[in-house]
Phi, psi and omega in degrees: 000322179298319183292321179296314179295321177298315180299313180299316182294316177297323179294319180294315181302318180293318182295332185275344183287137177264150176291159175304322182294317179294322178298315181295317177297316179297316180295322177298312184297314181296319177299312182301313180299320189267331189242338186267150358287148180224134180284123181271310177207171178306115176095357183230120180239128174276120182267323179193169177226141176222165179222123180262107184290333181288329182249356179058048182242123171265120184248135176249126179250121181244159165238134180248151178216170178069221185294331178286348183273060183205112182303316179300313179301314181297322176294309186295332178264015176052054175301324183290318178297324177293320175297320178295317178298318178298316178302314180298331182264003182269101184294330181302334182260007182309311182300321177281329174292318181298331179274000175082020179294157172258154183234120183248136181238120185239120181247128178254149178282144174275320182284334174241083183313129177092348182271130175272123178264342171204137179212104185221148181235137175247131175257170183311316183298334182287313190262001176276000000 
């Protein structure tokens, strides 16, 4: 009887655990619902976060304004390089980086609605 009870308990605990992919999707959704939009820095607002479970890509959607609302200026100031450096140094993403997830950053213009001023993705080979 004890063995049966122990087995049933283990089965329930195993069934209740979410996968890392499910956890990431849930955390992105919850963060978006509770915190977004959030001003990250002057001229940069995080609008939402998503996670594509089939491709293992976490995507951050931003809106930029002011001096940052210029694709050419972002390229000239190596925005991609700064994002990669930040990603490498972000301890909060360690679990997802260790799992080999990709991270995509999409920046939209405020002055030209719907226009992407930056869209870049980092894969494991980039941030390791």
